[in-house]
BALUMRO-245461 format. One line per 2 residues: number of its first residue (from 1); their letters; for each residue x, y, z of N, C-alpha, C, O. Coordinates in Angstrom, 1 decimal. Layout:
! BALUMRO-245461
NUM> a> X Y Z X Y Z X Y Z X Y Z  ...;
This chain:
! BALUMRO-245461
1> mq> 112.8 86.8 107.1 112.3 86.2 105.9 111.2 87.0 105.3 110.3 87.4 106.0  111.3 87.2 104.0 110.2 87.9 103.2 109.1 87.0 102.9 109.3 85.8 102.7;
3> cd> 107.9 87.5 102.8 106.7 86.8 102.5 106.7 86.4 101.0 106.9 87.3 100.1  106.6 85.1 100.7 106.4 84.6 99.3 104.9 84.5 99.1 104.3 83.5 99.6;
5> fs> 104.2 85.4 98.5 102.8 85.5 98.4 102.2 84.3 97.6 101.0 83.9 97.8  103.0 83.6 96.8 102.5 82.4 96.1 102.3 81.3 97.1 101.4 80.4 96.8;
7> dl> 102.9 81.3 98.3 102.7 80.3 99.3 101.3 80.4 99.9 100.7 79.5 100.4  100.7 81.6 99.9 99.5 81.9 100.5 98.3 81.5 99.7 97.1 81.4 100.2;
9> nv> 98.5 81.2 98.4 97.4 80.8 97.5 96.7 79.5 98.0 95.5 79.3 97.6  97.3 78.7 98.7 96.7 77.4 99.2 95.5 77.7 100.1 94.7 76.9 100.4;
11> ll> 95.5 78.9 100.7 94.4 79.3 101.6 93.1 79.4 100.8 92.0 79.3 101.4  93.1 79.5 99.5 91.9 79.5 98.7 91.2 78.2 98.7 90.1 78.0 98.3;
13> ka> 91.9 77.1 99.2 91.3 75.8 99.3 90.5 75.6 100.5 89.8 74.6 100.7  90.6 76.6 101.5 89.9 76.5 102.7 88.4 76.5 102.5 87.9 77.3 101.7;
15> sa> 87.7 75.5 103.1 86.2 75.4 102.9 85.4 76.4 103.8 84.2 76.5 103.6  86.1 77.0 104.8 85.4 77.9 105.7 86.4 79.0 106.2 87.6 78.8 106.3;
17> ke> 85.8 80.2 106.4 86.6 81.3 106.8 87.3 81.0 108.2 88.4 81.5 108.4  86.6 80.2 109.0 87.2 79.9 110.3 88.5 79.2 110.2 89.4 79.3 111.1;
19> dv> 88.7 78.4 109.2 90.0 77.7 108.9 91.1 78.7 108.7 92.2 78.5 109.1  90.8 79.7 107.9 91.7 80.8 107.5 92.1 81.5 108.8 93.3 81.9 109.0;
21> ir> 91.1 81.9 109.6 91.3 82.6 110.9 92.2 81.8 111.8 93.2 82.3 112.3  92.0 80.5 111.9 92.8 79.6 112.8 94.2 79.6 112.3 95.2 79.7 113.1;
23> ic> 94.4 79.5 111.0 95.8 79.4 110.4 96.5 80.7 110.7 97.7 80.7 111.0  95.8 81.8 110.5 96.4 83.1 110.7 96.9 83.3 112.2 98.0 83.7 112.5;
25> ee> 96.0 82.9 113.1 96.3 82.9 114.5 97.5 82.1 114.9 98.4 82.5 115.6  97.6 80.9 114.3 98.7 80.0 114.5 100.0 80.6 113.9 101.1 80.5 114.5;
27> af> 99.9 81.1 112.7 101.0 81.7 112.0 101.7 82.8 112.8 102.9 82.9 112.8  100.8 83.6 113.4 101.4 84.8 114.1 102.0 84.3 115.4 103.1 84.7 115.8;
29> ly> 101.3 83.4 116.1 101.8 82.9 117.4 103.2 82.2 117.2 104.0 82.2 118.1  103.3 81.5 116.1 104.5 80.7 115.9 105.5 81.4 114.9 106.3 80.7 114.3;
31> rn> 105.3 82.7 114.8 106.1 83.5 113.7 107.6 83.4 113.9 108.3 83.5 113.0  108.0 83.2 115.2 109.5 83.2 115.4 110.0 81.8 115.7 111.2 81.6 116.1;
33> qt> 109.2 80.8 115.5 109.6 79.4 115.8 110.1 78.7 114.6 109.6 78.9 113.5  111.2 78.0 114.8 111.8 77.3 113.6 111.1 75.9 113.4 111.2 75.4 112.3;
35> kl> 110.4 75.4 114.4 109.6 74.2 114.2 108.2 74.3 114.8 108.1 74.8 115.9  107.3 73.9 114.0 105.9 74.0 114.5 105.4 72.6 115.0 105.9 71.6 114.5;
37> pd> 104.5 72.6 115.9 104.0 71.3 116.4 103.3 70.5 115.3 102.7 71.0 114.4  103.5 69.2 115.3 103.0 68.3 114.3 101.5 68.4 114.2 101.0 68.2 113.1;
39> ni> 100.8 68.5 115.3 99.3 68.5 115.2 98.8 69.7 114.4 97.8 69.6 113.8  99.5 70.9 114.5 99.1 72.0 113.8 99.4 71.8 112.3 98.5 72.1 111.4;
41> in> 100.5 71.3 111.9 100.8 71.0 110.5 99.9 70.0 110.0 99.4 70.2 108.9  99.6 69.0 110.7 98.8 67.9 110.2 97.3 68.4 110.0 96.7 68.0 109.0;
43> tt> 96.9 69.2 110.9 95.5 69.7 110.8 95.4 70.6 109.5 94.4 70.4 108.8  96.3 71.4 109.2 96.3 72.2 108.0 96.5 71.4 106.8 95.8 71.7 105.8;
45> ig> 97.3 70.4 106.8 97.4 69.5 105.7 96.0 68.9 105.4 95.7 68.8 104.2  95.3 68.4 106.4 94.0 67.8 106.1 93.0 68.8 105.7 92.2 68.5 104.8;
47> kl> 93.0 70.0 106.3 91.9 71.0 105.9 92.1 71.5 104.5 91.2 71.8 103.8  93.4 71.7 104.1 93.7 72.3 102.8 94.0 71.3 101.7 94.2 71.7 100.5;
49> di> 94.2 70.1 102.1 94.6 69.0 101.1 95.9 69.4 100.4 96.0 69.4 99.2  96.9 69.7 101.3 98.2 70.0 100.7 99.3 69.1 101.4 98.9 68.4 102.4;
51> dk> 100.5 69.1 100.9 101.5 68.3 101.6 102.2 69.1 102.7 102.0 70.3 102.9  103.1 68.4 103.4 103.8 69.0 104.5 104.6 70.2 104.1 104.7 71.2 104.8;
53> sa> 105.3 70.1 103.0 106.2 71.2 102.6 105.4 72.5 102.3 105.8 73.6 102.7  104.3 72.3 101.6 103.4 73.5 101.3 102.8 74.1 102.6 102.7 75.3 102.7;
55> sl> 102.5 73.2 103.6 102.0 73.7 104.9 103.1 74.5 105.6 102.7 75.6 106.1  104.3 74.0 105.6 105.4 74.7 106.3 105.6 76.1 105.7 105.8 77.1 106.3;
57> ql> 105.7 76.1 104.3 105.9 77.3 103.6 104.8 78.3 103.8 105.0 79.5 103.9  103.5 77.8 104.0 102.4 78.7 104.2 102.6 79.4 105.6 102.4 80.6 105.6;
59> yk> 102.9 78.7 106.6 103.1 79.3 107.9 104.3 80.2 108.0 104.2 81.3 108.6  105.3 79.9 107.3 106.5 80.8 107.3 106.2 82.1 106.6 106.4 83.2 107.1;
61> sl> 105.6 82.1 105.4 105.3 83.3 104.6 104.1 84.1 105.3 104.2 85.3 105.4  103.1 83.4 105.8 102.0 84.1 106.4 102.5 84.7 107.7 102.1 85.9 108.0;
63> gs> 103.3 84.0 108.5 103.9 84.6 109.7 104.7 85.9 109.4 104.6 86.9 110.2  105.4 85.9 108.3 106.2 87.0 107.9 105.3 88.2 107.6 105.6 89.3 108.0;
65> ll> 104.3 87.9 106.8 103.3 89.0 106.4 102.6 89.6 107.6 102.5 90.8 107.7  102.2 88.7 108.5 101.5 89.3 109.7 102.4 90.1 110.6 102.0 91.0 111.2;
67> kq> 103.7 89.7 110.7 104.6 90.4 111.5 104.8 91.8 110.9 104.8 92.8 111.6  104.9 91.9 109.6 105.0 93.2 108.9 103.7 94.0 109.1 103.8 95.2 109.3;
69> sv> 102.6 93.4 109.1 101.3 94.1 109.3 101.2 94.7 110.7 100.8 95.9 110.8  101.6 93.9 111.7 101.6 94.4 113.1 102.6 95.5 113.3 102.4 96.4 114.0;
71> fl> 103.8 95.3 112.7 104.8 96.3 112.8 104.3 97.7 112.2 104.6 98.7 112.7  103.6 97.6 111.1 103.0 98.8 110.5 102.1 99.4 111.4 102.0 100.7 111.6;
73> gs> 101.3 98.6 112.2 100.5 99.1 113.3 99.2 99.8 112.9 98.5 100.4 113.8  98.9 99.8 111.6 97.7 100.6 111.2 96.5 99.6 111.1 96.6 98.5 110.6;
75> ad> 95.3 100.1 111.5 94.1 99.4 111.3 93.3 99.9 110.1 92.1 99.6 109.9  94.0 100.7 109.2 93.3 101.2 108.0 93.6 100.3 106.9 94.8 100.0 106.5;
77> pq> 92.6 99.7 106.3 92.8 98.8 105.2 93.6 99.4 104.0 94.3 98.6 103.3  93.5 100.7 103.8 94.3 101.3 102.7 95.8 101.3 103.0 96.6 101.3 102.0;
79> dl> 96.2 101.2 104.2 97.6 101.1 104.6 98.0 99.7 104.4 99.1 99.4 103.9  97.2 98.7 104.9 97.6 97.3 104.9 97.6 96.8 103.5 98.4 95.9 103.2;
81> vk> 96.8 97.3 102.6 96.7 96.8 101.2 98.1 97.0 100.5 98.4 96.3 99.5  98.8 98.0 101.0 100.1 98.3 100.3 101.2 97.2 100.5 102.2 97.2 99.8;
83> ly> 100.9 96.3 101.5 101.8 95.2 101.8 101.7 94.1 100.7 102.5 93.2 100.7  100.6 94.1 100.0 100.3 93.0 99.1 100.6 93.4 97.6 100.4 94.6 97.3;
85> pg> 101.1 92.5 96.8 101.3 92.8 95.4 100.0 93.0 94.7 98.9 92.5 95.1  100.0 93.8 93.6 98.8 94.2 92.9 98.1 93.0 92.3 96.9 93.1 92.1;
87> df> 98.8 91.9 92.0 98.1 90.8 91.3 97.7 89.7 92.3 97.3 88.6 91.9  97.7 90.0 93.6 97.3 89.0 94.6 95.8 88.9 94.6 95.1 89.9 94.4;
89> qk> 95.3 87.7 94.8 93.8 87.4 94.7 93.1 88.3 95.7 93.3 88.3 96.9  92.2 89.1 95.1 91.5 90.2 95.9 90.7 89.7 97.1 90.8 90.2 98.2;
91> nl> 89.9 88.7 96.9 89.0 88.2 98.0 89.9 87.7 99.1 89.6 87.9 100.3  91.0 87.0 98.8 91.8 86.4 99.8 92.6 87.6 100.5 92.7 87.6 101.8;
93> rd> 93.0 88.5 99.8 93.7 89.7 100.3 92.8 90.5 101.3 93.2 90.8 102.4  91.5 90.7 100.9 90.6 91.4 101.7 90.3 90.6 103.0 90.1 91.2 104.1;
95> ll> 90.2 89.3 102.9 90.0 88.5 104.1 91.1 88.6 105.1 90.9 88.7 106.3  92.3 88.5 104.5 93.5 88.5 105.4 93.7 89.9 106.1 94.1 90.0 107.2;
97> ir> 93.3 90.9 105.4 93.4 92.3 105.9 92.3 92.4 107.0 92.6 93.0 108.1  91.1 91.9 106.8 90.1 91.9 107.8 90.5 91.2 109.1 90.3 91.6 110.2;
99> it> 91.1 90.0 108.9 91.5 89.2 110.0 92.6 89.9 110.8 92.6 90.0 112.0  93.5 90.6 110.1 94.6 91.3 110.7 94.1 92.5 111.5 94.5 92.7 112.7;
101> id> 93.1 93.2 111.0 92.5 94.3 111.7 91.8 93.9 113.0 91.9 94.5 114.0  91.1 92.8 112.9 90.3 92.2 114.0 91.3 91.8 115.1 90.9 91.8 116.3;
103> hm> 92.5 91.3 114.7 93.4 90.8 115.7 94.5 91.8 116.1 95.4 91.5 116.9  94.5 93.0 115.5 95.6 93.9 115.6 96.0 94.2 117.1 97.1 94.1 117.5;
105> tn> 95.0 94.5 117.9 95.2 94.9 119.3 95.8 93.7 120.1 96.8 93.9 120.8  95.3 92.5 119.9 95.8 91.4 120.6 97.2 91.0 120.1 98.0 90.7 121.0;
107> wk> 97.4 91.1 118.8 98.7 90.7 118.3 99.8 91.7 118.7 100.9 91.4 119.0  99.4 93.0 118.8 100.4 94.0 119.3 100.8 93.7 120.7 102.0 93.8 121.1;
109> si> 99.8 93.3 121.5 100.1 93.0 122.9 101.0 91.8 123.0 102.0 91.8 123.8  100.8 90.8 122.2 101.7 89.6 122.2 103.1 90.0 121.8 104.0 89.6 122.4;
111> an> 103.2 90.8 120.7 104.5 91.2 120.2 105.3 92.0 121.3 106.5 91.9 121.5  104.6 93.0 122.0 105.2 93.8 123.0 105.7 93.0 124.2 106.7 93.3 124.7;
113> ss> 104.9 92.0 124.6 105.2 91.2 125.7 106.4 90.3 125.5 107.0 89.8 126.5  106.7 90.0 124.2 107.8 89.1 123.9 109.1 89.9 123.7 110.2 89.3 123.4;
115> qv> 109.1 91.2 123.8 110.3 92.0 123.6 111.2 91.9 124.8 110.8 91.7 125.9  112.5 92.0 124.5 113.5 91.9 125.6 113.6 93.3 126.3 113.7 94.3 125.6;
117> sl> 113.4 93.3 127.6 113.5 94.6 128.4 114.9 95.1 128.5 115.8 94.3 128.8  115.1 96.4 128.4 116.4 97.0 128.6 116.6 97.2 130.1 115.6 97.3 130.9;
119> pn> 117.8 97.3 130.6 118.1 97.6 132.0 117.5 98.9 132.4 117.5 99.8 131.6  117.1 99.1 133.6 116.5 100.3 134.2 117.4 100.9 135.2 118.0 100.2 136.1;
121> lv> 117.6 102.2 135.2 118.4 102.9 136.2 117.5 103.1 137.4 116.5 103.8 137.4  117.9 102.4 138.5 117.1 102.5 139.8 117.4 103.7 140.6 116.6 104.4 141.2;
123> df> 118.7 103.9 140.8 119.2 104.9 141.7 120.7 105.3 141.3 121.4 104.5 140.7  121.1 106.4 141.8 122.5 106.8 141.6 123.0 107.7 142.7 122.2 108.5 143.2;
125> dw> 124.3 107.8 142.9 124.9 108.8 143.8 126.3 109.1 143.3 126.8 108.4 142.4  126.8 110.1 143.8 128.2 110.6 143.3 129.0 111.2 144.4 128.5 111.6 145.4;
127> rv> 130.3 111.3 144.1 131.1 112.0 145.0 132.3 112.6 144.2 132.6 112.1 143.1  133.0 113.5 144.8 134.2 114.1 144.1 135.4 113.7 144.9 135.5 113.9 146.1;
129> dv> 136.3 113.1 144.1 137.6 112.7 144.7 138.7 113.6 144.1 138.6 114.1 143.0  139.8 113.7 144.8 140.9 114.4 144.3 142.1 113.5 144.2 142.6 112.9 145.2;
131> kt> 142.6 113.3 143.0 143.7 112.4 142.8 145.0 113.2 142.8 145.1 114.3 142.2  145.9 112.8 143.6 147.2 113.5 143.8 148.3 112.8 143.1 148.5 111.6 143.3;
133> as> 149.1 113.5 142.3 150.2 112.9 141.7 151.4 113.8 141.9 151.3 115.1 142.0  152.6 113.3 142.2 153.8 114.1 142.4 155.0 113.5 141.8 155.1 112.3 141.6;
135> ds> 155.9 114.4 141.5 157.2 113.9 141.0 158.2 115.0 141.6 157.9 115.8 142.4  159.4 114.9 141.1 160.5 115.8 141.7 160.3 117.2 141.2 160.9 118.1 141.8;
137> ia> 159.4 117.4 140.2 159.3 118.8 139.7 158.1 119.5 140.2 158.1 120.6 140.6  156.9 118.8 140.2 155.7 119.5 140.5 154.7 118.5 141.2 154.9 117.3 141.2;
139> rm> 153.8 119.0 141.9 152.7 118.2 142.6 151.4 118.7 142.0 151.1 119.9 142.0  150.5 117.7 141.6 149.3 118.0 141.0 148.1 117.4 141.7 148.2 116.3 142.3;
141> sv> 147.0 118.1 141.8 145.7 117.6 142.4 144.7 117.7 141.3 144.3 118.8 140.8  144.1 116.5 140.9 143.2 116.4 139.8 141.8 115.9 140.4 141.8 114.8 140.8;
143> pt> 140.8 116.8 140.3 139.5 116.4 140.8 138.8 115.4 139.8 138.9 115.7 138.6  138.1 114.4 140.3 137.4 113.5 139.4 136.0 113.2 140.1 135.9 113.3 141.3;
145> ci> 135.1 112.8 139.3 133.7 112.5 139.8 133.6 111.0 139.8 133.8 110.3 138.8  133.2 110.4 140.9 132.9 109.0 141.0 131.4 108.8 141.0 130.7 109.3 141.9;
147> ln> 130.9 108.2 140.0 129.4 108.0 139.8 129.0 106.6 140.0 129.5 105.7 139.4  128.2 106.4 141.0 127.7 105.0 141.3 126.2 104.9 140.9 125.4 105.7 141.2;
149> mq> 126.0 103.9 140.0 124.6 103.6 139.5 124.1 102.3 139.9 124.9 101.3 139.8  122.8 102.2 140.3 122.2 100.9 140.6 121.3 100.6 139.4 120.3 101.4 139.1;
151> vq> 121.6 99.5 138.7 120.9 99.2 137.5 120.1 97.8 137.7 120.7 96.8 138.1  118.9 97.9 137.3 118.0 96.7 137.4 118.0 96.0 136.1 117.5 96.6 135.1;
153> es> 118.5 94.7 136.0 118.5 94.0 134.8 117.5 92.9 134.8 117.3 92.2 135.8  116.7 92.8 133.7 115.7 91.7 133.6 116.3 90.4 133.6 117.3 90.1 132.9;
155> rs> 115.7 89.5 134.4 116.2 88.1 134.4 115.4 87.3 133.3 114.2 87.4 133.3  116.2 86.6 132.5 115.5 85.9 131.4 114.6 84.8 131.8 115.0 84.0 132.7;
157> ks> 113.4 84.8 131.2 112.5 83.7 131.4 112.3 83.0 130.1 111.6 83.6 129.2  112.8 81.8 130.0 112.6 81.1 128.7 111.5 80.1 128.8 111.1 79.7 129.9;
159> ds> 111.1 79.7 127.6 110.1 78.6 127.5 108.8 79.0 128.2 108.2 78.1 128.9  108.4 80.2 128.1 107.1 80.7 128.6 106.0 80.2 127.7 106.1 80.0 126.5;
161> ms> 104.8 79.9 128.4 103.7 79.4 127.6 102.6 80.5 127.5 102.3 81.1 128.5  102.2 80.8 126.3 101.1 81.7 126.1 99.9 80.9 125.7 100.0 79.9 124.9;
163> di> 98.7 81.4 126.1 97.4 80.7 125.7 96.6 81.8 125.2 96.0 82.6 125.9  96.5 81.8 123.8 95.8 82.9 123.1 94.7 82.2 122.3 95.0 81.4 121.4;
165> ng> 93.5 82.6 122.6 92.3 82.1 121.8 92.3 80.5 121.8 92.0 79.9 120.8  92.7 80.0 123.0 92.7 78.5 123.1 93.9 77.8 122.5 94.0 76.6 122.5;
167> iq> 94.9 78.6 122.0 96.1 78.0 121.4 97.2 78.2 122.3 97.5 79.4 122.7  97.9 77.2 122.7 99.1 77.3 123.5 100.4 77.4 122.6 100.5 76.5 121.8;
169> vq> 101.2 78.4 122.9 102.5 78.5 122.2 103.6 78.7 123.2 103.4 79.5 124.1  104.7 78.1 122.9 105.9 78.2 123.8 106.9 79.1 123.1 107.2 78.9 121.9;
171> es> 107.3 80.2 123.8 108.2 81.1 123.2 109.1 81.6 124.2 108.8 81.8 125.4  110.4 81.9 123.8 111.4 82.5 124.7 111.2 84.0 124.8 111.0 84.6 123.8;
173> rs> 111.2 84.5 126.1 111.1 85.9 126.3 111.8 86.3 127.5 112.2 85.5 128.4  112.0 87.6 127.6 112.6 88.2 128.8 111.7 89.3 129.3 111.3 90.1 128.5;
175> ks> 111.5 89.4 130.6 110.7 90.4 131.1 111.0 90.6 132.6 111.5 89.7 133.3  110.7 91.8 133.1 111.0 92.2 134.5 110.1 91.5 135.4 108.9 91.4 135.1;
177> ds> 110.5 91.1 136.6 109.7 90.6 137.6 110.3 90.9 138.9 111.3 91.6 139.0  109.7 90.4 140.0 110.2 90.7 141.4 111.5 90.1 141.6 112.2 90.5 142.6;
179> ms> 112.0 89.2 140.8 113.3 88.5 141.0 114.4 89.2 140.1 115.5 88.6 140.1  114.1 90.3 139.5 115.1 91.0 138.7 116.4 91.3 139.5 116.3 91.7 140.7;
181> di> 117.5 91.2 138.9 118.8 91.5 139.5 119.1 93.0 139.5 118.8 93.7 138.5  119.6 93.5 140.6 120.1 94.9 140.7 121.6 94.9 140.8 122.1 94.3 141.8;
183> ng> 122.3 95.5 139.9 123.7 95.5 139.9 124.3 96.9 140.1 123.6 97.9 139.6  125.4 97.0 140.7 126.0 98.3 140.9 127.1 98.5 139.8 127.9 97.6 139.6;
185> iq> 127.1 99.7 139.3 128.1 100.1 138.3 128.8 101.4 138.7 128.1 102.4 139.1  130.1 101.4 138.8 130.8 102.6 139.2 131.7 103.0 138.0 132.5 102.3 137.4;
187> ve> 131.6 104.4 137.8 132.5 104.9 136.7 133.2 106.2 137.2 132.7 106.9 138.1  134.4 106.4 136.7 135.1 107.6 137.1 135.1 108.6 135.9 135.4 108.2 134.8;
189> ls> 134.8 109.8 136.2 134.7 110.8 135.2 135.6 112.0 135.4 135.6 112.6 136.5  136.3 112.4 134.4 137.1 113.6 134.5 136.2 114.8 134.3 135.1 114.7 133.9;
191> ke> 136.7 116.0 134.7 135.9 117.2 134.5 135.5 117.3 133.0 134.3 117.7 132.8  136.4 117.1 132.1 136.0 117.2 130.7 135.0 116.2 130.3 134.1 116.5 129.5;
193> tl> 135.2 115.0 130.7 134.2 113.9 130.3 132.8 114.2 130.9 131.8 114.0 130.3  132.8 114.7 132.2 131.5 115.0 132.8 130.8 116.2 132.1 129.6 116.1 131.9;
195> et> 131.6 117.2 131.7 131.0 118.3 130.9 130.4 117.8 129.6 129.3 118.2 129.2  131.1 116.9 128.9 130.6 116.3 127.7 129.3 115.5 127.9 128.3 115.7 127.1;
197> ml> 129.3 114.7 129.0 128.1 113.9 129.3 126.9 114.8 129.7 125.8 114.6 129.2  127.1 115.9 130.5 126.0 116.8 130.9 125.5 117.5 129.7 124.3 117.8 129.6;
199> dg> 126.4 117.9 128.7 125.9 118.6 127.5 125.0 117.6 126.7 124.0 118.0 126.2  125.4 116.3 126.6 124.6 115.4 125.9 123.3 115.1 126.6 122.2 115.0 125.9;
201> ls> 123.3 115.0 127.9 122.0 114.8 128.6 121.1 116.0 128.5 119.9 115.8 128.4  121.6 117.2 128.4 120.8 118.4 128.3 120.1 118.4 126.9 118.9 118.7 126.8;
203> ki> 120.8 117.9 125.9 120.2 117.8 124.5 119.1 116.7 124.5 118.1 116.9 123.9  119.4 115.6 125.2 118.3 114.6 125.3 117.1 115.1 126.0 116.0 114.9 125.6;
205> rd> 117.3 115.8 127.1 116.2 116.4 127.9 115.4 117.4 127.0 114.1 117.3 127.0  116.1 118.2 126.2 115.4 119.2 125.3 114.6 118.4 124.3 113.5 118.9 123.9;
207> ql> 115.1 117.4 123.7 114.4 116.6 122.7 113.2 115.9 123.2 112.2 115.9 122.6  113.3 115.3 124.5 112.2 114.7 125.1 111.1 115.7 125.4 109.9 115.4 125.2;
209> ns> 111.5 116.9 125.8 110.5 117.9 126.1 109.8 118.3 124.8 108.6 118.6 124.8  110.5 118.4 123.7 110.0 118.8 122.4 108.9 117.7 121.9 107.9 118.1 121.4;
211> va> 109.3 116.4 122.1 108.4 115.4 121.7 107.1 115.4 122.6 106.0 115.2 122.1  107.3 115.6 123.9 106.2 115.6 124.8 105.1 116.7 124.5 104.0 116.6 124.8;
213> qr> 105.6 117.8 123.9 104.8 119.0 123.7 104.0 118.9 122.4 103.2 119.8 122.1  104.3 117.9 121.6 103.6 117.8 120.3 102.1 117.4 120.4 101.4 117.3 119.5;
């Protein structure tokens, strides 16, 4: 969802900067939620003197903006200001940018912890087999490589509770723990396929070395 900056104008009704900070913290924590707790919506309705629809739109648009800001990852106001339209209210823009910068490290940590972990290669071994085929005309022996891989897959943990700045948020996440599953995968590779794979792995190694030396 793209941010509708007109939804953010209701923040100008806030009587204190602390109210804007609280709303920003809640908007980021609930950025991926389809439904917000009633107590949060009702508090914002009372503080800003707006209706429920305006409150919901505020959280959706603000959450989208903050996600973009954290994805950008810069703590430079000159970079963050580019996310805002030129006609957006300057004082409110500057306040939101300052709040974003102050929370950037914490919000990055929250965003990273909620990412789904990819499987990890734990161990592997291999052997060479010779497949024999025969018919009335000829007899063939074809060598193949049998590759056995042990892969650790993260076990999904849903409905985890986070407590950030005194705010509890429930969100679904996957992460590795001591209970992660280890699965065995076996593949058969012909000489040609193995050569292609080794060539690709060599290119990956060279590219990783190039990045590491920068």
